[in-house]
Each structure stands twice: as structure tokens, then as C-alpha cells.
Backbone as CSV, one residue per row, in Angstrom:
resi,resn,N_x,N_y,N_z,CA_x,CA_y,CA_z,C_x,C_y,C_z
1,MET,72.358,121.826,35.364,70.945,121.358,35.871,70.163,122.415,36.848
2,GLY,71.046,123.054,37.616,70.220,124.202,38.239,69.851,125.338,37.371
3,GLU,70.304,125.623,36.272,69.939,126.526,35.427,68.667,126.212,34.679
4,ALA,68.682,124.852,34.328,67.488,124.349,33.580,66.288,124.434,34.624
5,LEU,66.614,123.957,35.821,65.513,123.931,36.610,64.929,125.297,37.009
6,GLN,65.806,126.451,37.119,65.547,127.905,37.231,64.810,128.161,36.058
7,HIS,65.108,127.780,34.904,64.428,128.314,33.666,62.747,127.696,33.679
8,ILE,62.690,126.356,34.122,61.348,125.896,34.207,60.465,126.672,35.202
9,VAL,61.159,127.055,36.293,60.460,127.747,37.331,60.009,129.127,36.859
10,ALA,60.794,129.827,35.994,60.645,131.064,35.602,59.288,131.071,34.645
11,LEU,59.089,129.988,33.984,58.161,129.918,32.985,56.603,129.805,33.605
12,VAL,56.602,129.376,34.896,55.443,129.327,35.723,55.002,130.753,36.143
13,ASP,53.695,130.834,35.997,53.284,132.160,36.801,53.481,132.179,38.317
14,PRO,54.093,133.313,38.864,54.484,133.222,40.247,53.318,133.137,41.161
15,TYR,52.150,133.518,40.782,51.008,133.312,41.811,50.503,131.716,41.878
16,ILE,50.470,131.046,40.708,50.174,129.703,40.626,51.400,128.930,41.336
17,LEU,52.602,129.319,41.215,53.769,128.717,41.702,53.689,128.640,43.351
18,GLN,53.332,129.995,43.757,53.072,130.069,45.185,52.131,129.043,45.597
19,ILE,50.858,128.976,45.087,49.784,128.061,45.593,50.373,126.715,45.508
20,VAL,51.203,126.239,44.484,51.587,124.943,44.349,52.563,124.577,45.464
21,VAL,53.544,125.654,45.752,54.451,125.311,46.853,53.740,125.266,48.273
22,ASN,52.765,126.062,48.429,52.100,125.962,49.635,51.503,124.729,49.939
23,ILE,50.915,123.981,48.654,50.305,122.959,48.767,51.270,121.800,49.173
24,GLY,52.508,121.854,48.527,53.514,121.015,49.026,53.889,120.895,50.235
25,ILE,54.027,122.112,50.992,54.304,122.297,52.406,53.339,121.821,53.165
26,ALA,51.951,122.044,52.950,50.947,121.541,53.578,50.977,120.104,53.713
27,ILE,51.148,119.485,52.629,51.176,117.926,52.655,52.118,117.449,53.526
28,VAL,53.315,118.004,53.702,54.381,117.403,54.598,54.035,117.657,56.037
29,LEU,53.299,118.703,56.258,52.728,119.074,57.579,51.705,118.159,57.975
30,ALA,50.905,118.062,57.143,49.477,117.187,57.434,49.962,115.755,57.488
31,LEU,50.902,115.239,56.791,51.332,113.864,56.831,51.934,113.537,58.241
32,GLY,52.596,114.544,58.910,53.122,114.415,60.182,52.106,114.372,61.138
33,LEU,51.187,115.171,61.044,50.098,114.957,62.168,49.210,113.897,61.967
34,ASN,49.192,113.444,60.693,48.381,112.035,60.351,49.035,110.956,61.121
35,VAL,50.491,110.891,61.142,51.264,109.819,61.742,50.818,109.838,63.301
36,ILE,50.721,110.887,63.916,50.387,111.086,65.436,48.938,110.736,65.530
37,THR,48.078,111.493,65.043,46.618,111.378,65.254,45.836,110.429,64.329
38,GLY,46.201,110.398,63.165,45.404,109.445,62.281,45.796,107.930,62.542
39,ILE,47.122,107.711,62.368,47.563,106.449,62.501,47.670,106.041,63.948
40,THR,48.221,106.778,64.981,48.378,106.298,66.270,47.147,106.524,67.237
41,GLY,46.322,107.598,66.751,45.203,107.994,67.419,45.471,108.772,68.694
42,GLN,46.433,109.549,68.566,46.870,110.628,69.798,46.316,112.043,69.229
43,LEU,45.469,112.660,69.919,45.020,114.080,69.418,46.110,115.172,69.790
44,SER,46.644,115.728,68.858,47.468,116.823,69.049,47.068,118.125,68.528
45,LEU,47.017,119.159,69.511,46.717,120.467,68.819,47.871,121.472,68.942
46,GLY,49.021,120.952,68.934,50.176,121.639,69.079,51.274,121.461,67.762
47,HIS,50.723,121.140,66.733,51.660,120.573,65.621,52.390,121.841,65.170
48,ALA,51.831,123.175,65.187,52.328,124.208,64.754,53.676,124.584,65.553
49,ALA,53.784,124.064,66.664,54.847,124.316,67.531,56.151,123.667,67.198
50,PHE,55.846,122.355,66.604,57.189,121.610,65.878,57.411,122.365,64.801
51,MET,56.442,122.725,64.001,56.725,123.555,62.781,57.548,124.798,63.020
52,SER,57.354,125.478,64.027,58.081,126.761,64.374,59.450,126.318,64.838
53,ILE,59.580,125.256,65.688,61.037,124.776,65.929,61.799,124.540,64.818
54,GLY,61.349,123.664,63.787,61.994,123.617,62.558,62.315,124.716,61.755
55,ALA,61.382,125.782,61.611,61.715,126.950,60.914,62.539,127.724,61.678
56,PHE,62.661,128.063,62.945,63.525,128.747,63.490,64.980,128.038,63.570
57,ALA,65.029,126.672,63.900,66.356,125.972,63.715,66.805,126.119,62.249
58,SER,66.129,125.975,61.381,66.504,126.066,59.808,67.161,127.495,59.708
59,ALA,66.551,128.466,60.262,67.074,129.892,59.870,68.141,130.119,60.509
60,LEU,68.374,129.723,61.801,69.536,129.839,62.676,70.787,129.016,62.123
61,ILE,70.374,127.720,61.609,71.489,127.059,60.968,71.817,127.553,59.695
62,ALA,70.975,128.155,59.006,71.506,128.892,57.581,72.277,130.117,58.076
63,THR,71.896,130.845,58.947,72.604,132.028,59.350,74.019,131.785,59.953
64,LYS,73.773,130.987,60.901,75.114,130.796,61.667,76.092,129.720,61.207
65,LEU,75.486,128.745,60.515,76.556,127.547,60.148,76.604,127.535,58.492
66,ALA,75.584,127.935,57.918,75.578,128.067,56.308,75.828,126.631,55.699
67,LEU,74.992,125.711,56.317,75.157,124.434,55.850,74.448,124.185,54.452
68,PRO,74.708,123.251,53.709,73.914,122.981,52.355,72.528,122.836,52.842
69,TYR,71.607,123.298,51.955,70.213,123.120,52.449,69.629,121.753,52.528
70,GLY,70.022,120.785,51.871,69.762,119.517,52.030,69.919,119.150,53.389
71,LEU,71.207,119.309,54.054,71.487,119.072,55.342,70.835,119.809,56.324
72,ASN,70.630,121.079,56.094,69.689,121.993,56.898,68.405,121.517,56.982
73,ILE,67.748,121.020,56.066,66.443,120.318,56.152,66.382,119.270,57.326
74,LEU,67.515,118.298,57.093,67.596,116.970,57.786,67.796,117.564,59.442
75,CYS,68.632,118.430,59.572,68.888,118.838,60.789,67.845,119.520,61.639
76,SER,67.193,120.379,60.907,65.898,121.179,61.283,64.743,119.892,61.774
77,GLY,64.669,119.039,60.952,63.798,117.868,61.252,64.083,117.114,62.588
78,LEU,65.421,116.892,62.668,65.990,116.142,63.766,65.749,117.004,65.139
79,VAL,66.025,118.265,65.003,65.808,119.100,66.433,64.404,119.021,66.617
80,ALA,63.518,119.194,65.725,62.136,119.037,66.181,61.635,117.621,66.586
81,ALA,62.261,116.741,66.141,61.951,115.215,66.512,62.575,115.109,67.754
82,ALA,63.722,115.433,68.238,64.434,115.425,69.504,63.528,115.933,70.524
83,ILE,63.188,117.090,70.147,62.195,117.987,71.254,60.820,117.148,71.421
84,GLY,60.310,116.708,70.238,59.121,115.978,70.334,59.098,114.688,71.288
85,ALA,60.197,113.915,71.085,60.485,112.787,71.725,60.534,112.957,73.348
86,ALA,61.434,114.272,73.544,61.469,114.535,75.007,60.319,115.004,75.576
87,ILE,59.308,115.761,74.799,58.037,116.090,75.303,57.087,114.949,75.490
88,GLY,57.206,114.195,74.503,56.396,113.022,74.333,56.340,112.103,75.559
89,TYR,57.398,111.797,76.182,57.666,110.891,77.287,56.597,111.290,78.413
90,PRO,56.589,112.570,78.980,55.673,112.780,80.059,54.232,113.170,79.567
91,ILE,53.907,113.575,78.545,52.605,114.018,78.003,51.943,112.825,77.348
92,LEU,52.635,111.798,76.760,51.780,110.727,76.038,51.301,109.687,76.886
93,ARG,51.478,109.858,78.206,50.745,108.967,79.177,49.379,109.442,79.354
94,LEU,49.073,110.638,78.736,47.614,111.127,79.056,47.204,110.801,77.763
95,THR,45.630,110.789,77.732,44.901,110.319,76.480,43.812,111.466,76.345
96,GLY,43.130,111.276,75.000,41.973,112.022,74.622,42.105,113.603,74.948
97,ASP,41.142,114.234,75.775,41.074,115.734,75.869,42.237,116.228,76.464
98,TYR,42.723,115.401,77.563,43.847,115.795,78.355,45.109,115.994,77.512
99,LEU,45.357,115.075,76.532,46.622,115.122,75.758,46.376,116.321,74.802
100,ALA,45.119,116.436,74.265,44.920,117.662,73.307,45.193,118.863,74.017
101,ILE,44.789,119.230,75.370,45.043,120.240,76.159,46.398,120.494,76.427
102,CYS,47.174,119.363,76.722,48.564,119.517,77.064,49.327,119.831,75.826
103,THR,49.115,119.292,74.806,49.718,119.771,73.461,49.649,121.256,73.125
104,LEU,48.248,121.728,73.371,47.866,123.046,73.170,48.731,123.932,73.921
105,GLY,48.815,123.651,75.308,49.713,124.310,76.270,51.143,124.408,75.768
106,PHE,51.654,123.378,75.456,53.090,123.101,74.962,53.349,124.087,73.775
107,ALA,52.353,124.366,72.913,52.361,125.082,71.506,52.592,126.543,72.034
108,GLU,51.659,127.020,73.127,51.666,128.264,73.674,53.000,128.620,74.244
109,ILE,53.501,127.820,75.074,54.777,127.952,75.720,56.041,128.087,74.673
110,VAL,55.998,127.304,73.593,56.979,127.564,72.753,56.968,128.949,72.023
111,LYS,55.662,129.299,71.624,55.391,130.492,70.972,55.854,131.727,71.923
112,VAL,55.680,131.638,73.180,56.037,132.649,74.185,57.480,132.645,74.447
113,VAL,58.283,131.486,74.351,59.708,131.334,74.512,60.167,132.162,73.516
114,PHE,59.744,131.797,72.055,60.276,132.446,70.877,60.109,133.883,70.895
115,LEU,58.981,134.374,71.385,58.696,135.814,71.449,59.704,136.321,72.402
116,ASN,60.330,135.766,73.295,61.282,136.487,74.457,62.606,136.153,74.147
117,LEU,63.151,135.372,73.217,64.413,135.065,73.049,65.132,135.927,72.169
118,ASP,66.419,136.409,72.604,67.206,137.290,71.727,67.615,136.554,70.295
119,VAL,67.874,135.228,70.401,68.518,134.634,69.152,67.350,134.520,68.211
120,THR,66.059,134.522,68.505,64.858,134.630,67.519,64.438,135.911,67.141
121,ASN,65.115,136.999,67.683,64.806,138.314,67.507,63.366,138.727,68.147
122,LYS,63.112,138.136,68.971,61.668,138.298,69.786,60.595,138.464,68.820
123,ALA,59.721,139.496,68.999,58.573,139.610,68.356,58.751,140.174,66.824
124,LEU,60.006,140.561,66.725,60.317,141.208,65.202,60.663,140.024,64.266
125,GLY,61.046,138.683,64.797,61.084,137.707,63.869,62.438,137.805,63.101
126,LEU,62.559,136.624,62.241,63.906,136.626,61.598,63.595,136.676,60.052
127,THR,64.591,137.335,59.481,64.889,137.248,58.047,65.543,136.034,57.692
128,VAL,65.051,135.238,56.678,65.678,133.881,56.513,66.422,134.097,55.116
129,PRO,67.656,133.725,55.142,68.429,133.773,53.847,67.953,132.829,52.899
130,PRO,68.198,133.151,51.511,67.732,132.027,50.522,68.589,130.601,50.774
131,PRO,67.947,129.541,50.462,68.506,128.463,50.687,69.805,128.174,49.838
132,LYS,71.013,127.596,50.540,72.328,127.402,49.946,72.193,126.234,48.900
133,SER,71.724,126.426,47.886,71.451,125.300,46.786,71.070,125.991,45.448
134,VAL,71.506,125.137,44.415,71.182,125.561,42.961,69.744,125.008,42.720
135,ILE,69.166,124.098,43.392,67.894,123.489,43.025,66.873,124.640,43.665
136,PRO,65.872,125.022,42.736,64.924,126.041,43.099,63.928,125.274,44.163
137,MET,63.502,126.480,44.985,62.688,125.898,46.099,61.395,125.227,45.817
138,PRO,60.797,125.561,44.750,59.647,124.451,44.399,60.032,123.072,44.161
139,PHE,61.105,122.725,43.427,61.502,121.416,43.362,61.915,120.757,44.592
140,TYR,62.611,121.606,45.605,62.912,121.080,46.787,61.564,120.657,47.651
141,VAL,60.615,121.571,47.510,59.412,121.330,48.455,58.769,120.097,47.857
142,TRP,58.628,119.956,46.550,57.781,118.750,46.078,58.528,117.449,46.030
143,GLY,59.859,117.530,46.162,60.727,116.510,46.272,60.616,115.965,47.622
144,VAL,60.817,116.725,48.787,60.396,116.356,50.091,59.026,115.940,50.267
145,ALA,58.009,116.494,49.566,56.546,116.139,49.612,56.515,114.646,49.230
146,ILE,57.056,114.268,47.895,57.056,113.199,47.389,57.658,111.888,48.250
147,LEU,58.901,112.356,48.949,59.545,111.371,49.860,58.841,111.186,51.071
148,ALA,58.180,112.278,51.521,57.325,112.248,52.789,56.209,111.310,52.559
149,ILE,55.581,111.411,51.409,54.304,110.481,50.983,54.885,108.962,50.907
150,MET,55.924,108.857,50.516,56.651,107.322,50.218,56.893,106.854,51.540
151,PHE,57.403,107.716,52.518,58.041,107.256,53.880,56.769,106.860,54.729
152,VAL,55.744,107.632,54.665,54.686,107.422,55.399,53.828,106.208,55.010
153,CYS,53.772,105.979,53.507,52.981,104.897,53.061,53.855,103.631,53.614
154,PHE,55.016,103.467,53.447,55.963,102.608,53.868,55.839,102.215,55.469
155,MET,55.765,103.261,56.012,55.896,103.143,57.502,54.454,102.436,58.016
156,LYS,53.362,103.037,57.463,52.016,102.617,57.737,51.829,101.207,57.481
157,GLU,52.523,100.654,56.410,52.337,99.148,56.282,53.360,98.179,56.868
158,SER,54.316,98.840,57.543,55.415,98.112,58.262,54.959,97.568,59.481
159,ARG,55.800,96.865,60.302,55.455,96.200,61.450,55.247,97.414,62.424
160,PHE,56.185,98.426,62.328,55.978,99.676,63.384,54.522,100.251,63.027
161,GLY,54.165,100.360,61.790,52.908,100.978,61.526,51.761,100.140,62.003
162,ARG,51.838,98.981,61.839,50.741,97.941,62.323,50.700,98.069,63.833
163,ALA,51.808,98.248,64.612,51.633,98.402,65.970,50.893,99.667,66.415
164,LEU,51.229,100.833,65.580,50.603,102.075,65.773,49.193,101.851,65.679
165,LYS,48.786,101.387,64.671,47.173,101.121,64.314,46.666,100.292,65.491
166,ALA,47.298,99.109,66.038,46.805,98.588,67.068,46.569,99.393,68.335
167,ILE,47.537,100.238,68.509,47.395,101.225,69.773,46.138,102.050,69.540
168,ARG,46.094,102.556,68.203,44.765,103.493,67.895,43.425,102.804,68.221
169,ASP,43.462,101.382,67.899,42.163,100.768,67.698,41.848,100.285,69.349
170,ASP,42.958,99.774,69.975,42.571,99.413,71.510,43.872,99.327,72.085
171,GLU,44.355,100.397,73.018,45.555,100.165,73.695,45.742,99.128,74.603
172,ILE,44.609,98.623,75.371,44.651,97.499,76.282,45.100,96.215,75.549
173,ALA,44.349,95.967,74.414,44.490,94.779,73.638,45.942,94.820,73.002
174,ALA,46.332,96.311,72.597,47.835,96.116,71.980,48.565,95.780,73.082
175,GLU,48.472,96.383,74.402,49.608,96.002,75.282,49.554,94.665,75.764
176,ALA,48.238,94.041,75.726,48.262,92.476,76.031,48.875,91.576,75.023
177,MET,48.980,92.239,73.702,49.688,91.548,72.648,51.160,91.775,72.756
178,GLY,51.620,92.295,73.887,53.136,92.680,73.909,53.640,93.912,73.335
179,ILE,52.871,94.810,72.922,53.414,96.134,72.391,53.689,97.127,73.373
180,ASN,54.739,97.540,73.252,55.238,98.631,74.361,54.715,99.988,74.031
181,ILE,53.554,100.225,74.562,52.819,101.246,74.071,53.519,102.767,74.235
182,THR,54.028,102.923,75.537,54.930,104.171,75.526,55.894,104.282,74.649
183,ARG,56.668,103.370,74.291,57.807,103.594,73.235,57.359,103.752,71.998
184,TYR,56.152,103.215,71.480,55.711,103.236,70.244,55.014,104.589,70.071
185,LYS,54.345,105.190,71.186,53.748,106.544,71.090,54.929,107.433,70.897
186,ILE,56.054,107.295,71.775,57.054,108.333,71.553,57.644,108.393,70.204
187,GLN,57.940,107.249,69.636,58.465,107.197,68.280,57.531,107.753,67.400
188,SER,56.270,107.589,67.541,55.281,108.211,66.595,55.392,109.606,66.641
189,PHE,55.260,110.172,67.935,55.556,111.601,68.120,56.721,112.309,67.521
190,ALA,57.866,111.372,67.611,59.119,111.915,67.249,59.084,111.977,65.479
191,VAL,58.305,110.981,64.959,58.206,110.930,63.472,57.266,111.978,63.009
192,GLY,56.181,112.337,63.677,55.398,113.353,63.437,56.059,114.887,63.545
193,SER,56.872,114.927,64.641,57.408,116.154,64.884,58.524,116.374,63.821
194,PHE,59.323,115.376,63.370,60.313,115.285,62.341,59.676,116.025,61.116
195,LEU,58.611,115.406,60.591,57.880,115.970,59.370,57.668,117.318,59.641
196,ALA,56.836,117.688,60.789,56.660,119.129,61.033,57.813,120.031,60.973
197,GLY,58.856,119.647,61.464,60.205,120.348,61.499,60.660,120.615,59.977
198,VAL,60.483,119.583,59.300,60.913,119.580,57.810,59.945,120.663,57.079
199,GLY,58.808,120.476,57.370,57.685,121.604,56.724,57.963,122.948,57.190
200,GLY,58.473,123.077,58.571,58.852,124.336,58.997,59.928,125.006,58.310
201,SER,61.096,124.043,58.094,62.203,124.570,57.216,61.796,124.990,55.822
202,LEU,60.864,124.119,55.068,60.500,124.524,53.845,59.809,125.779,53.872
203,TYR,58.929,126.076,54.963,57.995,127.296,54.866,59.038,128.592,55.224
204,ALA,60.054,128.512,56.024,60.789,129.463,56.419,61.696,130.032,55.213
205,HIS,62.140,129.172,54.523,63.097,129.461,53.394,62.202,129.874,52.025
206,PHE,61.067,129.432,52.122,60.187,129.938,50.861,59.627,131.215,51.186
207,ILE,59.095,131.395,52.409,58.490,132.724,52.828,59.700,133.955,52.878
208,ASN,60.931,133.364,53.442,62.060,134.183,53.860,61.916,135.087,54.861
209,TYR,60.891,134.905,55.704,60.661,135.684,56.952,59.874,134.950,57.820
210,ILE,60.160,134.801,59.064,59.372,133.982,59.945,59.174,134.930,61.399
211,ASN,57.985,134.633,61.955,57.638,135.319,63.308,56.897,134.350,64.172
212,PRO,57.157,134.427,65.471,56.614,133.366,66.343,55.030,133.419,66.233
213,SER,54.528,134.583,65.917,52.836,134.682,65.811,52.510,133.867,64.677
214,ASP,53.450,133.535,63.621,52.841,132.842,62.377,52.403,131.406,62.905
215,PHE,52.893,130.892,64.069,52.862,129.557,64.385,51.937,129.226,65.590
216,GLY,50.683,129.985,65.474,49.881,130.023,66.757,48.896,128.940,66.609
217,PHE,47.921,128.931,67.428,46.840,127.881,67.652,45.988,127.821,66.257
218,LEU,45.885,128.712,65.394,45.151,128.696,64.236,45.867,127.932,63.222
219,LYS,47.188,128.060,63.284,48.010,127.060,62.370,47.810,125.709,62.584
220,SER,47.880,125.387,63.949,47.628,123.775,64.366,46.151,123.418,63.792
221,VAL,45.220,124.409,64.036,43.947,123.949,63.589,43.679,123.837,62.029
222,ASP,44.519,124.664,61.288,44.572,124.418,59.782,45.097,123.067,59.528
223,ILE,46.076,122.784,60.018,46.734,121.329,59.764,45.774,120.445,60.070
224,LEU,45.092,120.447,61.354,44.179,119.490,61.745,43.002,119.320,60.707
225,SER,42.624,120.479,60.428,41.470,120.686,59.365,41.737,119.788,58.065
226,MET,42.875,119.852,57.673,43.451,119.339,56.344,43.388,117.719,56.466
227,MET,43.707,117.165,57.853,43.766,115.639,58.023,42.471,115.220,58.105
228,VAL,41.664,116.014,58.806,40.197,115.470,59.135,39.161,115.502,57.773
229,LEU,39.525,116.582,57.193,38.880,116.599,55.685,39.236,115.487,54.891
230,GLY,40.442,115.036,54.696,40.843,113.985,53.940,40.502,112.762,54.417
231,GLY,40.604,112.545,55.710,40.347,111.121,56.441,41.389,110.863,57.367
232,LEU,41.019,110.618,58.740,42.135,110.161,59.650,42.676,108.768,59.290
233,GLY,43.877,108.766,59.368,44.763,107.586,58.991,44.983,107.331,57.387
234,SER,44.181,108.146,56.485,44.221,107.983,55.089,45.435,108.845,54.609
235,ILE,46.476,108.113,53.993,47.438,108.960,53.451,46.984,109.827,52.149
236,ALA,46.212,109.069,51.244,45.515,109.510,50.109,44.588,110.871,50.458
237,GLY,44.004,110.616,51.578,42.907,111.570,52.101,43.775,112.841,52.685
238,THR,44.861,112.545,53.377,45.611,113.550,53.853,46.251,114.591,52.671
239,VAL,46.664,113.914,51.669,47.272,114.773,50.672,46.133,115.480,49.920
240,PHE,44.851,114.655,49.703,43.714,115.511,49.248,43.387,116.661,50.112
241,GLY,43.140,116.358,51.407,42.676,117.539,52.173,43.753,118.655,52.308
242,ALA,45.043,118.291,52.417,46.143,119.450,52.432,45.958,120.058,51.241
243,SER,45.907,119.422,50.056,45.636,120.167,48.798,44.483,121.184,48.636
244,VAL,43.421,120.828,49.090,42.171,121.614,49.068,42.484,122.902,49.930
245,LEU,42.696,122.478,51.154,42.598,123.691,52.248,43.878,124.502,52.049
246,ALA,45.091,123.947,51.507,46.110,124.938,51.205,45.855,125.931,50.129
247,ALA,44.947,125.470,49.227,44.666,126.276,48.019,43.401,127.229,48.492
248,ALA,42.580,126.749,49.313,41.436,127.439,49.842,41.550,128.763,50.220
249,PRO,42.498,129.392,50.898,42.589,130.775,51.159,42.632,131.697,49.857
250,GLU,43.178,131.063,48.697,43.105,131.921,47.599,41.818,131.972,46.916
251,PHE,41.130,130.843,47.023,39.676,130.960,46.540,38.740,131.599,47.484
252,LEU,39.211,131.681,48.627,38.298,132.346,49.781,38.852,133.665,50.210
253,ARG,39.490,134.297,49.267,40.121,135.750,49.538,39.066,136.686,49.904
254,PHE,37.890,136.574,49.167,36.799,137.631,49.164,36.268,137.609,50.618
255,MET,36.580,136.478,51.236,35.966,136.492,52.847,36.855,135.880,53.639
256,SER,38.309,136.368,53.574,39.341,136.014,54.344,39.141,136.132,55.935
257,GLN,38.225,137.126,56.303,38.096,137.322,57.639,37.191,136.144,58.221
258,TYR,36.509,135.461,57.365,35.589,134.457,57.840,36.280,133.201,57.478
259,ARG,37.390,133.044,57.166,38.015,131.613,56.687,37.874,130.648,57.766
260,MET,38.426,131.034,58.991,38.118,129.976,60.145,36.776,129.537,60.377
261,LEU,35.594,130.546,60.115,34.409,130.167,60.376,34.085,129.072,59.337
262,VAL,34.629,129.115,58.166,34.151,128.184,57.157,34.862,126.899,57.590
263,TYR,36.029,126.829,57.953,36.823,125.660,58.426,36.169,125.020,59.563
264,GLY,35.576,125.828,60.576,34.826,125.299,61.666,33.643,124.501,61.373
265,GLY,32.882,125.137,60.276,31.500,124.706,59.840,31.921,123.324,58.877
266,LEU,33.046,123.478,58.232,33.255,122.121,57.563,33.723,121.019,58.437
267,LEU,34.505,121.245,59.535,34.696,120.168,60.682,33.449,119.655,61.224
268,VAL,32.445,120.404,61.455,31.174,120.077,62.123,30.561,119.124,61.108
269,PHE,30.484,119.686,59.808,29.838,118.893,58.800,30.502,117.577,58.658
270,MET,31.907,117.411,58.530,32.463,116.023,58.473,32.324,115.170,59.648
271,MET,32.158,115.733,60.878,32.021,115.106,62.081,30.622,114.413,62.129
272,VAL,29.710,115.060,61.644,28.278,114.556,61.687,28.058,113.438,60.565
273,PHE,28.386,113.943,59.307,28.088,113.126,58.123,29.210,112.204,57.571
274,ARG,30.404,112.343,57.851,31.543,111.596,57.471,32.811,111.568,58.443
275,PRO,32.531,111.037,59.753,33.293,111.081,60.685,34.888,110.816,60.406
276,ASN,34.986,109.761,59.394,36.232,109.346,59.015,36.921,109.993,57.888
277,GLY,36.231,111.169,57.620,36.932,112.035,56.396,36.551,111.634,54.972
278,LEU,36.608,112.367,54.072,36.235,112.012,52.712,36.847,110.776,52.039
279,LEU,37.901,110.418,52.542,38.597,109.284,51.834,38.856,108.257,53.129
280,GLY,38.568,108.482,54.218,38.893,107.699,55.467,38.232,106.360,55.369
281,GLY,38.966,105.299,55.604,38.266,103.931,55.497,38.153,103.407,54.021
282,VAL,38.695,103.960,52.989,38.618,103.619,51.630,39.876,102.895,51.483
283,ASN,40.116,101.698,51.063,41.207,100.899,50.790,41.523,100.924,49.080
284,PHE,42.388,101.729,48.896,42.646,102.094,47.337,43.241,100.616,46.682
285,THR,43.985,99.918,47.584,44.641,98.763,47.049,43.452,97.767,46.523
286,GLU,42.333,97.689,47.303,41.236,96.757,46.967,40.516,97.426,45.904
287,LEU,40.510,98.794,45.743,39.579,99.334,44.597,40.333,99.071,43.323
288,VAL,41.802,99.287,43.241,42.562,98.799,42.048,42.427,97.498,41.587
289,LEU,42.496,96.577,42.687,42.347,95.125,42.388,41.050,94.730,41.901
290,ARG,39.920,95.243,42.412,38.660,95.028,41.675,38.486,95.657,40.395
291,SER,39.256,96.781,40.141,39.039,97.499,38.897,39.831,96.598,37.831
292,PHE,40.527,95.700,38.200,41.224,94.633,37.223,40.492,93.328,37.334
293,GLY,39.427,93.305,37.951,38.664,92.086,38.126,39.390,91.046,39.095
294,LYS,40.198,91.354,39.969,40.758,90.491,40.840,40.085,90.695,42.248
295,LYS,40.090,89.588,43.032,39.603,89.755,44.426,40.677,90.001,45.336
296,PRO,40.465,91.146,46.313,41.436,91.451,47.388,41.390,90.402,48.258
297,LYS,42.613,90.346,49.167,42.906,89.215,49.925,41.595,89.214,51.179
298,THR,41.240,90.292,51.428,40.154,90.386,52.606,38.932,89.748,52.117
299,ALA,38.569,89.898,50.770,37.375,89.156,50.177,37.626,87.735,50.385
300,GLU,38.833,87.221,49.882,39.072,85.832,49.960,38.982,85.258,51.315
301,ILE,39.507,85.967,52.185,39.495,85.565,53.635,38.067,85.392,54.208
302,THR,37.267,86.441,53.757,35.716,86.577,54.144,35.139,85.150,53.643
303,GLU,35.343,84.967,52.323,34.676,83.717,51.709,35.015,82.388,52.269
304,ARG,36.436,82.346,52.625,36.994,81.177,53.313,36.216,80.923,54.624
305,HIS,35.856,81.930,55.408,35.258,81.843,56.761,33.898,81.388,56.381
306,ARG,33.198,81.851,55.488,31.916,81.505,55.175,31.802,79.990,54.754
307,GLN,32.970,79.718,54.236,32.778,78.022,53.713,33.126,77.265,54.981
């Protein structure tokens, strides 16, 4: 099976393959931030820090323990989730701008720590060995991306997801309904950090080299831009935004020095004309039901109230 998959990968142009893999990794990262910011409403500017934790944890596990890659990904995600939960307890009592500044400060602390640790090879970074698996990386990346999409879809519609959306809409009302806000926020932060750690592991083993400077503030802005472009809280929108902006550097290569300027302008445009993002607020279940001539439940409830 491994040889057959390797043969399929060999048929694809390496340049196209790299773009496709970058899109898959971006989807996993953006979905993690969407859980924290889009669904729970907690603005985080330090998502790249958890990505770096997952990347370095994965590189060290591969070097020191040589675990199978599937287990390596899981361990890397769990390390990031554990640190996310530990950090979440003190900082998630903050809201709005204060929380954003705090997460930004945490990201810079993680970066400086990695730049000074011997185990991470300081500013020289680490060479990451190839994954210990017969399955090619592109299949691993897209397998994980599809699992992440399914997991976040299921989570969003579960009782846990509805509690997170209640916290996003009105914390005081959610608390009055008996929702433990602190506990749910920490769990949301841990889930988002887990996906960031998984994305970092995929990134490290695909690029085969990581450096603490690769996970700075601009990386967090990249991931935030993907989510804002697609739509806050929208899973389809997040996948769309991640796909567009992960491929954008290749299309904007002729003006690479001004790429962040384009992203900034895009964010301002979205905030003014489409604050919820391109697909934010779009209910795809209702659209599918209407296309088959069926009334969605919300329409039935509205008609019932009118009667």
C-alpha cells in the first residue's frame, strides 16, 4: 500500500504538491484558532506559539524516541493542549484586548525560550528527520485535515459546542444558565492548542527544518487572517479562507515583500464590508434543504410563532 501511495505522489508535480500540502496544514491550524476565536469568542494572537510547541515536540520525539509518526502527531498535539490548558487558566479570565495582548506576550515568551534552549538548538533550529511511516506526508496531512474538519463539525453541534457559542454570544447570560465559563474556555483553548500542535507537527516533518523565528507574530496574523476571511465561527469559511491564503503567497510571489500589506488591507476591507467573513453566518444545512424544496426547522419555527 505504501508503495502505491508513493507512486501516486510521484505522479504529481512537486510544486503543486507543496501548495496542496500547505493548504492542508493551514486548514488544521485555522480550525484550531476557529475553535478559540470563532466559536468561543476569545481573541488569540498567539496561535503560532502552540504551533511551535507542537513542531519542536514532534521533532524531539522523532529524534529521541523514534515513535511511529501517527503516535508522534498525537503526542505533539497533547503537549500543546496541556500547555494551552495550563496557560488558559490564568489568562482566560481576561477578555477582549487584554486577552489578545496576553496571548501575544505568551507567543513572544515561547519564541525567546526556544531561541535560548540547548535542546532546540537555539537560533540554529532543528533538522527534523523524515516521518517514521510508509504513508507519504501529503496523505498524512490531508487525512489529518479531513479528521480535523469532521471533529470540529461534530464538536460545534454538540452540547459542548453549543455552550461555547453561548459564551461567545453573552457570557453573563451563559453563566446565568449554569454554564461553567472558566472550565469551558479552558477546554476550548486546549482543543484549539491541540490542533495547533498537530499542525506544527505536520509542518515540521513536511519542511524537515524548523527555527523559532518561523513561528513569530506574523505567523499568528496569517492564521487569524485565514479565519477572518472565511468567516468567524464558520467551518466551511475557515476551510475556504485557509485554502485561499495558503495558496496566496505563490500567486503573490511577484510582490512578496508587500504580502502582509495585502493581508492587512484585506482584513480592513472585510471588517468594514463583511464583518462576519465571506461565509460567516451562512447556514449550509438550510441552503441544502431549500435546494431540495424543504423548509428548514428555523423557518418552520418562525411560521409557528407568527400563527
